[in-house]
TIPAMAR-65980 format. One record per residue (C-alpha): residue number from 1; x negated, y, z. Coordinates in pm, whole numbers, plus 50000, padded with zeros to 5 digits. Each point is the difference from the previous one (the first is absolute). Example, Ala and Ser with C-alpha at 12.3 -4.5 7.8 and 13.67 -1.06 7.14 Angstrom:
<pts>
<1; <48770; 49550; 50780>>
<2; <49863; 50344; 49934>>
</pts>
This chain:
<pts>
<1; <85713; 22638; 19793>>
<2; <49986; 49879; 49642>>
<3; <50323; 49895; 49809>>
<4; <49861; 49638; 49987>>
<5; <49987; 49992; 50387>>
<6; <50350; 50157; 50034>>
<7; <50137; 49731; 49766>>
<8; <49842; 49742; 50198>>
<9; <50137; 50136; 50325>>
<10; <50328; 50041; 49842>>
<11; <50025; 49639; 49902>>
<12; <49867; 49881; 50346>>
<13; <50256; 50190; 50182>>
<14; <50273; 49804; 49798>>
<15; <49812; 49697; 50119>>
<16; <50214; 49833; 50249>>
<17; <50305; 49909; 49796>>
<18; <49922; 50038; 49663>>
<19; <49669; 49818; 50037>>
<20; <50145; 49707; 50182>>
<21; <50273; 49987; 49715>>
<22; <49712; 50008; 49735>>
<23; <49817; 49722; 50177>>
<24; <50308; 49797; 50008>>
<25; <50063; 50039; 49642>>
<26; <49671; 49906; 49882>>
<27; <50007; 49684; 50237>>
<28; <50341; 49902; 49838>>
<29; <49867; 50068; 49638>>
<30; <49693; 49795; 50079>>
<31; <50213; 49714; 50122>>
<32; <50241; 50022; 49687>>
<33; <49695; 50002; 49754>>
<34; <49846; 49686; 50193>>
<35; <50335; 49821; 49958>>
<36; <50004; 50092; 49646>>
<37; <49647; 49889; 49910>>
<38; <50066; 49669; 50185>>
<39; <50301; 49929; 49798>>
<40; <49818; 50109; 49681>>
<41; <49712; 49786; 50047>>
<42; <50210; 49711; 50071>>
<43; <50148; 50005; 49652>>
<44; <49883; 49757; 49743>>
<45; <49660; 50109; 49849>>
<46; <49888; 50212; 50281>>
<47; <49770; 49919; 50305>>
<48; <50198; 49902; 50300>>
<49; <49740; 49913; 50244>>
<50; <50012; 50161; 50341>>
<51; <49639; 50052; 49981>>
<52; <50020; 50206; 49673>>
<53; <50296; 50196; 50111>>
<54; <49830; 50119; 50329>>
<55; <49685; 50092; 49801>>
<56; <50227; 50214; 49745>>
<57; <50158; 50181; 50285>>
<58; <49663; 50131; 50110>>
<59; <49974; 50229; 50317>>
<60; <50392; 50069; 50004>>
<61; <50071; 49676; 50170>>
<62; <49654; 49911; 50123>>
<63; <49970; 49975; 50395>>
<64; <49796; 50286; 50163>>
<65; <49819; 49990; 50309>>
<66; <50118; 50222; 50285>>
<67; <49708; 50236; 49952>>
<68; <50117; 50050; 49642>>
<69; <50343; 50065; 50088>>
<70; <49907; 50253; 50255>>
<71; <49741; 50184; 49799>>
<72; <50208; 50019; 49677>>
<73; <49903; 50324; 49805>>
<74; <50259; 50237; 49914>>
<75; <50154; 49933; 49660>>
<76; <50140; 50224; 49739>>
<77; <50365; 49935; 50037>>
<78; <50100; 49892; 49655>>
<79; <50294; 49764; 49930>>
<80; <49872; 49648; 49964>>
<81; <50081; 49855; 49659>>
<82; <50115; 49637; 50023>>
<83; <49801; 49808; 49779>>
<84; <50178; 49830; 49703>>
<85; <50006; 49642; 49928>>
<86; <49782; 50043; 49689>>
<87; <49744; 50190; 50188>>
<88; <50007; 49771; 50277>>
<89; <49937; 49699; 49753>>
<90; <49722; 50209; 49841>>
<91; <49849; 50034; 50352>>
<92; <49991; 49624; 50087>>
<93; <49668; 49845; 49937>>
<94; <50139; 49654; 49993>>
<95; <49815; 49683; 49838>>
<96; <50268; 49997; 49758>>
<97; <49904; 50311; 49849>>
<98; <49633; 49926; 49986>>
<99; <49922; 49879; 49648>>
<100; <49785; 49686; 49969>>
<101; <49702; 50005; 49762>>
<102; <50216; 49801; 49752>>
<103; <50375; 49999; 50096>>
<104; <50203; 49706; 49902>>
<105; <50170; 50209; 49738>>
<106; <49671; 50031; 49817>>
<107; <49820; 49667; 50091>>
<108; <50257; 49746; 49886>>
<109; <50047; 50145; 49633>>
<110; <49628; 50045; 49946>>
<111; <49930; 49632; 50118>>
<112; <50288; 49881; 49775>>
<113; <49871; 50219; 49700>>
<114; <49653; 49853; 50060>>
<115; <50101; 49636; 50008>>
<116; <50231; 50051; 49691>>
<117; <49718; 50160; 49794>>
<118; <49752; 49729; 50105>>
<119; <50241; 49730; 49935>>
<120; <50037; 50115; 49652>>
<121; <49646; 50055; 49974>>
<122; <49924; 49633; 50118>>
<123; <50264; 49852; 49761>>
<124; <49827; 50151; 49688>>
<125; <49647; 49896; 50143>>
<126; <50156; 49637; 50049>>
<127; <50104; 49986; 49618>>
<128; <49648; 50126; 49918>>
<129; <49845; 49712; 50219>>
<130; <50225; 49733; 49836>>
<131; <49871; 50125; 49656>>
<132; <49652; 50039; 50112>>
<133; <49962; 49646; 50146>>
<134; <50151; 49838; 49687>>
<135; <49787; 50215; 49751>>
<136; <49675; 49927; 50156>>
<137; <50064; 49597; 49988>>
<138; <49936; 50051; 49625>>
<139; <49690; 50005; 49825>>
<140; <49870; 50212; 49688>>
<141; <50347; 50013; 49843>>
<142; <50174; 50136; 50306>>
<143; <50215; 50276; 49836>>
<144; <50144; 49774; 49779>>
<145; <50057; 49701; 50224>>
<146; <50150; 50235; 50246>>
<147; <50245; 50148; 49758>>
<148; <50108; 49658; 49902>>
<149; <50057; 49899; 50371>>
<150; <50165; 50305; 50088>>
<151; <50248; 49956; 49719>>
<152; <50093; 49643; 50063>>
<153; <49973; 49995; 50390>>
<154; <50109; 50347; 50082>>
<155; <50209; 49860; 50285>>
<156; <49691; 49836; 50157>>
<157; <49814; 50323; 50012>>
<158; <50276; 50181; 50172>>
<159; <50041; 49710; 50252>>
<160; <49632; 50038; 50046>>
<161; <50040; 50365; 50076>>
<162; <50274; 49943; 50240>>
<163; <49788; 49744; 50177>>
<164; <49713; 50232; 50041>>
<165; <50223; 50285; 50096>>
<166; <50130; 49798; 50295>>
<167; <49683; 49902; 50111>>
<168; <49854; 50346; 49970>>
<169; <50311; 50132; 50205>>
<170; <49920; 49739; 50290>>
<171; <49614; 50090; 49986>>
<172; <50102; 50375; 50021>>
<173; <50228; 49937; 50300>>
<174; <49749; 49780; 50171>>
<175; <49722; 50259; 49954>>
<176; <50191; 50294; 50059>>
<177; <49910; 50160; 49654>>
<178; <50123; 49963; 49668>>
<179; <49655; 50114; 49871>>
<180; <49847; 49708; 50195>>
<181; <50254; 49743; 49906>>
<182; <49962; 50112; 49611>>
<183; <49626; 49982; 50054>>
<184; <49981; 49658; 50135>>
<185; <50236; 49865; 49716>>
<186; <49781; 50137; 49719>>
<187; <49684; 49853; 50160>>
<188; <50176; 49650; 50025>>
<189; <50131; 50035; 49642>>
<190; <49677; 50125; 49854>>
<191; <49802; 49735; 50172>>
<192; <50239; 49708; 49874>>
<193; <49987; 50152; 49663>>
<194; <49628; 50019; 50004>>
<195; <49943; 49624; 50114>>
<196; <50265; 49878; 49773>>
<197; <49838; 50160; 49703>>
<198; <49666; 49919; 50099>>
<199; <50092; 49620; 50046>>
<200; <50177; 50001; 49664>>
<201; <49693; 50130; 49830>>
<202; <49775; 49747; 50169>>
<203; <50202; 49686; 50004>>
<204; <50321; 50076; 49798>>
<205; <50199; 49911; 50298>>
<206; <50240; 50260; 50226>>
<207; <49949; 50086; 50356>>
<208; <50202; 49751; 50247>>
<209; <50124; 50084; 50349>>
<210; <49811; 49749; 50171>>
<211; <49697; 50140; 49872>>
<212; <50039; 50279; 50239>>
<213; <49888; 49766; 50283>>
<214; <49654; 50018; 49832>>
<215; <49976; 50368; 50101>>
<216; <49711; 49932; 50234>>
<217; <49810; 49879; 49720>>
<218; <50032; 50307; 49807>>
<219; <49636; 50081; 50047>>
<220; <49896; 49682; 49821>>
<221; <50272; 50019; 49742>>
<222; <49890; 50375; 49909>>
<223; <49659; 49871; 49910>>
<224; <50142; 49863; 49680>>
<225; <50172; 50339; 49914>>
<226; <49858; 50294; 49818>>
<227; <49852; 50203; 50290>>
<228; <50094; 50336; 49839>>
<229; <50366; 49880; 49981>>
<230; <49977; 49921; 50396>>
<231; <49860; 50338; 50062>>
<232; <50296; 50157; 49814>>
<233; <50236; 49810; 50210>>
<234; <49835; 50108; 50321>>
<235; <50004; 50360; 49891>>
<236; <50372; 49995; 49895>>
<237; <50107; 49843; 50315>>
<238; <49800; 50228; 50220>>
<239; <50113; 50327; 49835>>
<240; <50365; 49878; 50006>>
<241; <49988; 49935; 50357>>
<242; <49811; 50295; 50088>>
<243; <50235; 50246; 49806>>
<244; <50308; 49823; 50171>>
<245; <49855; 50051; 50338>>
<246; <49951; 50377; 49930>>
<247; <50335; 50047; 49848>>
<248; <50192; 49833; 50275>>
<249; <49825; 50208; 50247>>
<250; <50071; 50319; 49826>>
<251; <50358; 49913; 49937>>
<252; <50051; 49944; 50369>>
<253; <49855; 50327; 50112>>
<254; <50179; 50208; 49718>>
<255; <50324; 49847; 50060>>
<256; <49950; 49941; 50360>>
<257; <50179; 49690; 50003>>
<258; <49999; 49765; 50308>>
<259; <50003; 49636; 49931>>
<260; <49938; 49860; 50334>>
<261; <50287; 50113; 50236>>
<262; <50205; 49734; 50118>>
<263; <50308; 50057; 49782>>
<264; <49767; 50009; 49687>>
<265; <49823; 49686; 50096>>
<266; <50347; 49832; 50042>>
<267; <50107; 50095; 49663>>
<268; <49668; 49895; 49841>>
<269; <50033; 49646; 50176>>
<270; <50358; 49986; 49860>>
<271; <49880; 50068; 49654>>
<272; <49719; 49748; 50045>>
<273; <50244; 49730; 50054>>
<274; <50247; 50125; 49728>>
<275; <49727; 50023; 49730>>
<276; <49830; 49674; 50100>>
<277; <50333; 49828; 49951>>
<278; <50053; 50183; 49671>>
<279; <49655; 49879; 49866>>
<280; <50086; 49652; 50113>>
<281; <50331; 50009; 49813>>
<282; <49843; 50157; 49694>>
<283; <49725; 49741; 49970>>
<284; <50188; 49699; 50107>>
<285; <50137; 49924; 49636>>
<286; <49645; 49946; 49851>>
<287; <49860; 49834; 50306>>
<288; <50235; 49686; 49975>>
<289; <49965; 49633; 50044>>
<290; <49659; 49887; 49908>>
<291; <49939; 49749; 49725>>
<292; <50291; 50089; 49782>>
<293; <50032; 50171; 49662>>
<294; <50193; 50286; 50144>>
<295; <50200; 50236; 49804>>
<296; <50099; 50349; 50127>>
<297; <50293; 50134; 49811>>
<298; <49993; 50348; 50106>>
<299; <49679; 50065; 49871>>
<300; <50071; 49773; 49694>>
<301; <49685; 49787; 50053>>
<302; <49873; 49654; 50102>>
<303; <49683; 49885; 50172>>
<304; <49789; 49731; 49874>>
<305; <49789; 49854; 50288>>
<306; <49795; 49762; 49765>>
<307; <49817; 50278; 49822>>
<308; <49918; 50313; 50189>>
<309; <49821; 50154; 49725>>
<310; <50346; 50009; 49798>>
<311; <50181; 50074; 50314>>
<312; <49811; 50330; 50060>>
<313; <50013; 50072; 49632>>
<314; <50374; 49966; 49985>>
<315; <50104; 50131; 50342>>
<316; <49736; 50252; 50068>>
<317; <49750; 50026; 50280>>
<318; <50215; 50134; 50293>>
<319; <50288; 49740; 49929>>
<320; <49778; 49697; 49967>>
<321; <49794; 50111; 50296>>
<322; <50318; 49993; 50226>>
<323; <50091; 49666; 49842>>
<324; <49694; 49844; 50093>>
<325; <49944; 50160; 50344>>
<326; <50300; 49763; 50109>>
<327; <49843; 49681; 49901>>
<328; <49664; 49964; 50189>>
<329; <50084; 49647; 50115>>
<330; <50104; 49689; 49812>>
<331; <50356; 49987; 49904>>
<332; <50187; 49711; 50167>>
<333; <50079; 49743; 49748>>
<334; <50351; 49829; 49962>>
<335; <50044; 49713; 50200>>
<336; <49729; 50047; 50248>>
<337; <50049; 49816; 50338>>
<338; <49817; 49768; 50230>>
<339; <50192; 49691; 49855>>
<340; <49895; 50099; 49629>>
<341; <49619; 50044; 50114>>
<342; <50021; 49650; 50175>>
<343; <50138; 49845; 49679>>
<344; <49718; 50145; 49782>>
<345; <49723; 49915; 50261>>
<346; <50134; 49626; 50008>>
<347; <50019; 49999; 49636>>
<348; <49639; 50076; 49928>>
<349; <49864; 49811; 50304>>
<350; <50145; 49679; 49863>>
<351; <49740; 49748; 49888>>
<352; <50217; 49945; 49672>>
<353; <49888; 50336; 49859>>
<354; <49649; 50019; 50151>>
<355; <49743; 50012; 49758>>
<356; <49695; 49765; 50019>>
<357; <49759; 50252; 50099>>
<358; <50211; 50107; 50309>>
<359; <50116; 49655; 50124>>
<360; <49658; 49893; 50144>>
<361; <49812; 50156; 50300>>
<362; <49655; 49980; 49828>>
<363; <49947; 49910; 49627>>
<364; <49629; 49949; 49987>>
<365; <49695; 50009; 50259>>
<366; <49955; 50365; 49913>>
<367; <50358; 50109; 50070>>
<368; <50006; 50322; 50204>>
<369; <49609; 50018; 50012>>
<370; <49975; 50267; 49722>>
<371; <49959; 50363; 50078>>
<372; <50212; 50220; 49772>>
<373; <49929; 50356; 49851>>
<374; <50304; 50182; 49881>>
<375; <49871; 50294; 49790>>
<376; <50237; 50268; 49889>>
<377; <49786; 50206; 49731>>
<378; <50155; 50344; 49996>>
<379; <50149; 50085; 49652>>
<380; <49807; 49713; 49842>>
<381; <50151; 49899; 49647>>
<382; <49893; 49816; 49683>>
<383; <49995; 50282; 49730>>
<384; <50028; 49705; 49734>>
<385; <50377; 49956; 50133>>
<386; <50058; 50367; 49853>>
<387; <49774; 49963; 49688>>
<388; <50246; 50171; 49782>>
<389; <50011; 50312; 50240>>
<390; <49664; 49961; 50210>>
<391; <49772; 49901; 49704>>
<392; <49647; 50138; 50082>>
<393; <49625; 49968; 49885>>
<394; <49711; 49895; 50213>>
<395; <50033; 49626; 50024>>
<396; <50219; 49795; 50260>>
<397; <50055; 50208; 50311>>
<398; <50035; 49673; 50220>>
<399; <49824; 49707; 49855>>
<400; <49932; 49830; 50315>>
<401; <50385; 50011; 50122>>
<402; <50083; 49852; 49652>>
<403; <49748; 49722; 50036>>
<404; <50146; 49906; 50352>>
<405; <50363; 49993; 49851>>
<406; <49892; 49741; 49726>>
<407; <49840; 49765; 50271>>
<408; <50235; 50006; 50307>>
<409; <50387; 50056; 50060>>
<410; <50104; 50329; 49853>>
<411; <50289; 50191; 49874>>
<412; <50153; 50320; 49969>>
<413; <50159; 50128; 50322>>
<414; <50310; 50253; 49964>>
<415; <49966; 50275; 50244>>
<416; <50327; 50161; 50145>>
<417; <49860; 50346; 49923>>
<418; <49795; 50201; 49739>>
<419; <49739; 50253; 50084>>
<420; <50017; 49978; 50381>>
<421; <50188; 49844; 50272>>
<422; <49726; 49767; 50137>>
<423; <50166; 49929; 50336>>
<424; <50284; 49852; 49808>>
<425; <49814; 49771; 49808>>
<426; <49792; 49904; 50312>>
<427; <50353; 49934; 50165>>
<428; <50094; 49749; 49736>>
<429; <49663; 49830; 49990>>
<430; <49962; 49941; 50358>>
<431; <50372; 49924; 50120>>
<432; <50133; 49841; 49705>>
<433; <50310; 50235; 49990>>
<434; <50096; 50226; 49720>>
<435; <50053; 50368; 49955>>
<436; <50280; 49896; 49753>>
<437; <50250; 50027; 50281>>
<438; <49848; 50315; 50186>>
<439; <50019; 50382; 49896>>
<440; <49744; 50090; 50272>>
<441; <49621; 49938; 50106>>
<442; <50021; 49714; 50231>>
<443; <49670; 50062; 50140>>
<444; <50106; 50337; 50120>>
<445; <50366; 49960; 50098>>
<446; <50024; 49633; 50109>>
<447; <49668; 49796; 50058>>
<448; <49840; 50271; 50192>>
<449; <50292; 50000; 50253>>
<450; <50086; 49619; 50004>>
<451; <49746; 49847; 50225>>
<452; <49882; 49663; 49880>>
<453; <50087; 49937; 49637>>
<454; <49977; 49660; 49812>>
<455; <49727; 50012; 49719>>
<456; <49719; 49777; 49837>>
<457; <49782; 50161; 50302>>
<458; <50224; 49847; 50262>>
<459; <50029; 49670; 49801>>
<460; <49631; 49971; 49994>>
<461; <49955; 50113; 50375>>
<462; <50210; 49692; 50086>>
<463; <49733; 49765; 49868>>
<464; <49713; 50158; 50174>>
<465; <49890; 50278; 49757>>
<466; <49854; 50341; 50113>>
<467; <50116; 50283; 49782>>
<468; <49863; 50350; 49919>>
<469; <50112; 50293; 49793>>
<470; <49723; 50228; 49814>>
<471; <50111; 50323; 49821>>
<472; <49734; 50277; 49948>>
<473; <50253; 50284; 50064>>
<474; <50214; 50144; 50287>>
<475; <50179; 49722; 50205>>
<476; <50301; 50227; 50040>>
<477; <50094; 49995; 49633>>
<478; <50308; 49826; 49962>>
<479; <49988; 49932; 50382>>
<480; <49755; 49715; 49947>>
<481; <49854; 50016; 50327>>
<482; <50349; 49901; 50120>>
<483; <50096; 49759; 49720>>
<484; <49715; 49776; 50019>>
<485; <50021; 49937; 50377>>
<486; <50369; 49918; 49945>>
<487; <49912; 49759; 49706>>
<488; <49746; 49829; 50219>>
<489; <49677; 50112; 49921>>
<490; <49735; 49988; 50263>>
<491; <49794; 50297; 49889>>
<492; <50019; 50277; 49769>>
<493; <49694; 50181; 49841>>
<494; <50082; 50338; 49837>>
<495; <49783; 50301; 49886>>
<496; <49860; 50058; 50349>>
<497; <49852; 49635; 50009>>
<498; <49803; 50070; 49665>>
<499; <49876; 50333; 50147>>
<500; <49863; 49809; 50310>>
<501; <49868; 49715; 49789>>
<502; <49817; 50209; 49746>>
<503; <49921; 50343; 50159>>
<504; <49885; 50270; 49768>>
<505; <50036; 49788; 49689>>
<506; <50198; 50117; 49688>>
<507; <50243; 49733; 49940>>
<508; <50149; 50160; 49688>>
<509; <49910; 49941; 49621>>
<510; <49905; 50195; 49708>>
<511; <50366; 50001; 49893>>
<512; <50168; 50014; 50341>>
<513; <49992; 50173; 50320>>
<514; <50176; 49710; 50152>>
<515; <49812; 49726; 50200>>
<516; <49870; 49756; 49717>>
<517; <50095; 49654; 49956>>
<518; <49635; 49897; 50046>>
<519; <50002; 50149; 50335>>
<520; <50346; 49840; 50093>>
<521; <49882; 49652; 49895>>
<522; <49677; 50057; 50180>>
<523; <50206; 50046; 50315>>
<524; <50218; 49706; 49958>>
<525; <49704; 49772; 49936>>
<526; <49849; 50098; 50333>>
<527; <50322; 49935; 50176>>
<528; <49995; 49653; 49827>>
<529; <49667; 49923; 50121>>
<530; <50059; 50115; 50358>>
<531; <50168; 49655; 50079>>
<532; <50046; 49660; 49905>>
<533; <50365; 49991; 50096>>
<534; <50256; 49994; 49709>>
<535; <50109; 50343; 49925>>
<536; <50269; 50172; 49786>>
<537; <49891; 50324; 49887>>
<538; <50214; 50271; 49823>>
<539; <49785; 50256; 49819>>
<540; <50146; 50332; 49844>>
<541; <49761; 50169; 49771>>
<542; <49992; 50380; 49907>>
<543; <49761; 50055; 49737>>
<544; <50257; 50023; 49700>>
<545; <50247; 50236; 50198>>
<546; <50067; 50309; 49829>>
<547; <49871; 50281; 49970>>
<548; <49773; 49905; 49702>>
<549; <49776; 50328; 50014>>
<550; <49644; 49879; 50007>>
<551; <49877; 50018; 49650>>
<552; <49649; 49832; 49971>>
<553; <49776; 50130; 49722>>
<554; <50014; 49686; 49813>>
<555; <50308; 49794; 49967>>
<556; <50005; 49734; 49719>>
<557; <50388; 49964; 50020>>
<558; <50244; 50233; 49812>>
<559; <50374; 49941; 49976>>
<560; <50123; 50035; 49650>>
<561; <50362; 50129; 50065>>
<562; <50017; 50376; 49987>>
<563; <50327; 49990; 50215>>
<564; <49808; 49861; 50307>>
<565; <49830; 50246; 50257>>
<566; <49662; 50084; 49950>>
<567; <49722; 49979; 50130>>
<568; <50200; 49792; 50241>>
<569; <50050; 49703; 49794>>
<570; <49636; 49979; 49928>>
<571; <49896; 50032; 50354>>
<572; <50258; 49739; 50114>>
<573; <49871; 49776; 49733>>
<574; <49618; 50015; 50116>>
<575; <50133; 49988; 50354>>
<576; <50149; 49653; 49921>>
<577; <49688; 49886; 49868>>
<578; <49840; 50077; 50326>>
<579; <50258; 49809; 50182>>
<580; <49944; 49703; 49761>>
<581; <49638; 50020; 50092>>
<582; <50059; 50016; 50362>>
<583; <50242; 49693; 49985>>
<584; <49727; 49797; 49834>>
<585; <49735; 50076; 50246>>
<586; <50255; 49901; 50258>>
<587; <50068; 49668; 49855>>
<588; <49642; 49929; 49952>>
<589; <49943; 50055; 50369>>
<590; <50309; 49766; 50093>>
<591; <49873; 49727; 49784>>
<592; <49662; 49989; 50206>>
<593; <50200; 50009; 50331>>
<594; <50018; 49676; 50207>>
<595; <50365; 50052; 50063>>
<596; <50316; 49906; 49808>>
<597; <50175; 50315; 49839>>
<598; <50294; 50080; 49794>>
<599; <50036; 50325; 49849>>
<600; <50336; 50128; 49892>>
<601; <49924; 50316; 49785>>
<602; <50264; 50240; 49856>>
<603; <50090; 50336; 49900>>
<604; <50274; 50189; 50185>>
<605; <50126; 50218; 49702>>
<606; <49885; 50160; 49702>>
<607; <49826; 50356; 50017>>
<608; <50183; 50318; 49943>>
<609; <49890; 50050; 49652>>
<610; <50293; 49878; 49779>>
<611; <50313; 50186; 50134>>
<612; <50260; 50034; 49719>>
<613; <49737; 49839; 49743>>
<614; <50128; 49644; 50129>>
<615; <50361; 49970; 50037>>
<616; <50139; 49906; 50361>>
<617; <50181; 49684; 49846>>
<618; <49680; 49876; 49863>>
<619; <49883; 49710; 50232>>
<620; <49638; 50081; 49907>>
<621; <50027; 50314; 50209>>
<622; <50007; 49783; 50310>>
<623; <49775; 49723; 49897>>
<624; <49664; 49961; 50173>>
<625; <49753; 49714; 49998>>
<626; <49986; 49737; 50273>>
<627; <49756; 49705; 50056>>
<628; <49895; 49743; 50275>>
<629; <49636; 49933; 50025>>
<630; <49846; 49729; 50232>>
<631; <49629; 49953; 50061>>
<632; <50089; 49613; 50008>>
<633; <50181; 49791; 49742>>
<634; <50388; 50044; 50024>>
<635; <50187; 49661; 49954>>
<636; <50276; 50102; 49792>>
<637; <50259; 50075; 50276>>
<638; <50078; 50332; 49820>>
<639; <50068; 50032; 49619>>
<640; <49729; 50162; 49799>>
<641; <50227; 50232; 49806>>
<642; <50230; 50183; 50247>>
<643; <50154; 50192; 49702>>
<644; <50204; 50311; 50118>>
<645; <50125; 50007; 50349>>
<646; <50101; 50265; 50261>>
<647; <49778; 50107; 50287>>
<648; <50236; 49846; 50254>>
<649; <49871; 49668; 49909>>
<650; <49617; 50049; 50059>>
<651; <50016; 49871; 50338>>
<652; <50143; 49673; 49887>>
<653; <49713; 49952; 49747>>
<654; <49734; 50071; 50268>>
<655; <50150; 49760; 50253>>
<656; <50030; 49743; 49715>>
<657; <49648; 50048; 49874>>
<658; <49862; 49966; 50369>>
<659; <50212; 49690; 50053>>
<660; <50165; 50141; 50306>>
<661; <50319; 49878; 50153>>
<662; <50279; 50242; 49916>>
<663; <50307; 50109; 50194>>
<664; <50345; 49908; 49851>>
<665; <50022; 50386; 49879>>
<666; <49763; 49901; 49722>>
<667; <50225; 49739; 49884>>
<668; <50258; 50265; 49962>>
<669; <49751; 50231; 49815>>
<670; <49901; 49727; 49745>>
<671; <50359; 49931; 49944>>
<672; <50054; 50403; 49915>>
<673; <49694; 49984; 49786>>
<674; <50159; 49713; 49785>>
<675; <50265; 50223; 49901>>
<676; <49868; 50356; 50031>>
<677; <49633; 50000; 49910>>
<678; <49962; 50372; 50115>>
<679; <50240; 50246; 50154>>
<680; <49958; 50377; 49906>>
<681; <50272; 50245; 49977>>
<682; <49843; 50159; 49687>>
<683; <50018; 49671; 49800>>
<684; <50277; 49816; 50157>>
<685; <50270; 49882; 49767>>
<686; <50209; 49749; 50195>>
<687; <50341; 50074; 50145>>
<688; <50098; 50259; 50235>>
<689; <50196; 49738; 50200>>
<690; <49727; 49804; 50182>>
<691; <50066; 49656; 50089>>
<692; <49853; 49640; 50039>>
<693; <49643; 49990; 50115>>
<694; <49923; 50353; 49953>>
<695; <50289; 50080; 50237>>
<696; <49826; 49739; 50236>>
<697; <49676; 50197; 49975>>
<698; <50166; 50333; 50059>>
<699; <50193; 49866; 50304>>
<700; <49667; 49869; 50147>>
<701; <49820; 50334; 49940>>
<702; <50274; 50197; 50144>>
<703; <50013; 49773; 50316>>
<704; <49640; 50075; 50076>>
<705; <49971; 50377; 49893>>
<706; <50329; 50116; 50120>>
<707; <50223; 49729; 50156>>
<708; <49977; 49780; 50295>>
<709; <49705; 49765; 49891>>
<710; <50186; 49686; 50040>>
<711; <49766; 49836; 49762>>
<712; <49704; 50087; 50196>>
<713; <50155; 49834; 50305>>
<714; <50089; 49683; 49794>>
<715; <49611; 49980; 49913>>
<716; <50045; 50085; 49645>>
<717; <49679; 50174; 49989>>
<718; <49830; 49764; 50235>>
<719; <49904; 50056; 50358>>
<720; <49797; 50325; 49957>>
<721; <50167; 50172; 50304>>
</pts>
């Protein structure tokens, strides 16, 4: 028998008592260890769940099957060592000890650090955008002008940066990415700067907020802009958005930031509300009461609503843009009420102040039996009115127009704008109201949404006229497709009608890609001949609209002033001659027409050729020719020399020449003309405190455009409804 076996047998023989004692000791030790571990794991910072404890104890306290207890293998009798609390804790595979991908101690500082860094970056970027927008509102001498502006209006630049910063934070919060927020802010700033600079170069006027409503027409408008510049804009915008999207995705992957958990979404919603409130509070001081000369003391500046060019130059693009954004509707004049409107209506409906032409229902056998063609000739001017600036060789550019102006009632109409804004001129001519009281484009912001609106069209409709509008361009421009319906026109023929009427024909001219005046008058003549019914026809031409890019091989005209743009000036002169020839042919056709026709012919504004060559305060910058022709003899109801007058009086001249009975509104209009022959902000030198007949005029206009329309209900504009 070996020594090993002897030792084993010796131990076995001692088995009874000593073995039992050892077993009891082991059980006691185990129970003590279990109790100790349970106390330890219940201490703060340790796992205390029963499940974890049971798992930690392992086979020592696990229940065994009967078979396992019976068949337990002999074990070497060694003293069981009770596990310490430290070892027990180490053995506990609890959830608390399982580290997440990013623990709370790591995630929160990382997110806060990211937000802090991006906040600083966005603030610096906002300062850059404030400078960028202002810098790009200047022309060739941008460096000098920007330096002067920064030195004298540093507060405005900082204010602009803070506004942009809040807007950028708001966008970043909504989009869930600082990169996307910065990118969208840059794109908006870049587009605004581009549009403003382009408009300043073309028309000498800043970009106004209400012109954003023309966004759907950007395709048509872009045709007047250098294609290379438009392509650059598209590239910059596309690259900016693409880079921002890539960077936003990379940052989320690298930092593993979760922005869509319930807690984070709640925080973002709170931030959106807070930032929106901050943005409103920040911009409120510069978006105050409409119609007042407002001063903002903390910026040490004052707004001037009468002259937006000066306003933008003095206060910068961003500040002026915000100021104008609050004034899309006409401001309510002092003293507006139903009683005041009734008082004005009664005053001008009184027979005591009615003029002779409006006091009788019919003045002659032909009263109301004449058709009327109202021609807006795009950018048509008389070069002789600026002979010291627009001197040229090649002979008279508009000889036929000059001959008509010596034979028929004629004068110089003062346009409310220079170089553009055709819809604003139309508004005055057709409604008799004035842009003098407005700081928006009424076609876009008011009439397109107003429903029926009083005009010369509605007045003529009351006495049996049919009415059509003709414009060989997009009907969506200035929302004319909506406006003309509300003004009372029965039909509107736009460029699609010309394409259908003259399929396959090139309707342009050697000097212009636009539809020629000859083609436009041809279309109008065909519509006149379609019916014997008396008609009112509003015709808007396009030939002389910029750009002036078609340079024919032979051109007898040449502008002598070296300050004028070339060859655009020469091309424009030749285009004027073509328009004059088209007018001659049209009048020749009307003379042979067996139908009485009156033609009101006028330019809407000067072309965009003169810029700073003519001062804004020079009334000649707004004067365009006007004449009233008839293919029958007028009996002198309208004076021959109309001298100088505003566009808002044209409808009164037309009704007087056609001997149509006029509503009481035209009595008010004639009273205004007696005191104010023309009303334009650029040339107005009257008192700031409006009173008398001008206040009455303003109250009636507000009543119809933004008020309760009390005058309409009182029949002040006739019964056109």
